[in-house]
Residue, then its C-alpha position, 0 to 999 in steps of 0.5 A: m332158609t333152614a333147609r339151605r343151611g342144612d344142605w351146607l352142613v355136610p360140605s362145611l364139616l368136610l371142609l373143616l375136616a380137610l383144613v388141618p391136613s391141608v394146612a400141614g400139606g401146604v407147610r410141607v410144600v413150602d418146606l420142600a421148596r425152601g430146601g429145608p431145614i432137613t430133620e429126621a421127620n422130613a429127610r425121606f421127603m427131601a431125598m425124593p420130593l416128587p411123590v409127596l409134592l404130587h400127593v399134597l397138590a392132589a390131596v388138597p383140591f380133592g378134599m376141598v372140591g370134593a366137599f361141595q359134591f355133597s351139597a344137593g342144593l348146589r348139584r341141583r342149581a349147577p349140575r354142570w359144575h358138578r359134572v366138571a368137578g367130577r372130572l377133576l376129582l377122578p384124576l386127583a383121586l388116582v394121584v392121591a391113591v397111587t402116590g400114597l401107595w408109592m410112598t408107603l412102599r418106597y419111603p423109609w418108615p417114619a418114627g412111630d410106624g410099625v408093621a401094623l400101620y404099614a399093613m393098614r396103609l397098604l390096605v386103605g391105599t389099595a381100597m382107595l385105588g380100587s374104589v376109583v377104578l370101580s367108579l371109572d368102570a361104573i361111569r363107563r357103563r353109565r351106572f351113575a348111582e354106582h359111580g357115586e357110591w364108589m367115589t363116596r368110599a374113595y373120598a372117605i378113605g382119602m379124608g382119613a388124615g383129617t379124622q386121624v387129627l381128631t383121633h390123635l388129639p385126646w392122646f396128645l392132650l392127656v398122654g403125649q406123643p404116642t408110641e407105635g401101638p397106640r399110634a397104629v390104633m388111632m390111625g386105623l380108627g380114623w380110617v374105620i370111622n370114615i369108612v363106616v360113616a360112608e357106608w352108613a350114608i350109602r345104605k341110608g339111601l342112594s338119593s340121600s342129600s349127603l351123597p354125590l350125584p352121578t357124574a354124568p357126561l356133560g350134556h347128558r340128560p338123565e332119564a326121568t325118575p319115577a314119581s315115588a322116587p326122590s330125584r337125584 
């Protein structure tokens, strides 16, 4: 029973991390569907709603479904579900990365953004897109462990919005609305924390229960692992 609770700890924490940006994204979609009211904060989205709609509609299931890929128990009990979910997550991740980059390049900068944050958005968006492309290449070459590593990195970057809520919270409570410099630092810190945690988990061991199993093709029977190696 204790082991089962521990197995669900990481997915539960990831779901909580995804909750706030998912709710905010849902509010954004409703706002766009209703057509207003138009404010300084949402004017760029109202003028061209499709990219942000695609971004939100991909990011919410990417964060929610992706969290369950980190349950080793679920992967063992339902390997087919894991593989089907993986097929869903790959295109969702591509949409999240591409629309994120598009919005960075084409939308006017929101209040409080500056050159530093703009550069960071381009960097992490490119890194996420690159991670997804490399994961697709790995699965094409049937390097399933490598595929899991790259998707873990893509998920960590994609979940940056959740961690950024936490990095902003102390400043909001103690100081108020951040200016350009502090905002860039707190946004960057959110991405850095996620990337560091993902790399730590990967380095800890590819068979760690907190990492996704390879997204093998449906019906694929993995080769037997040596007795000394933990089963993935």
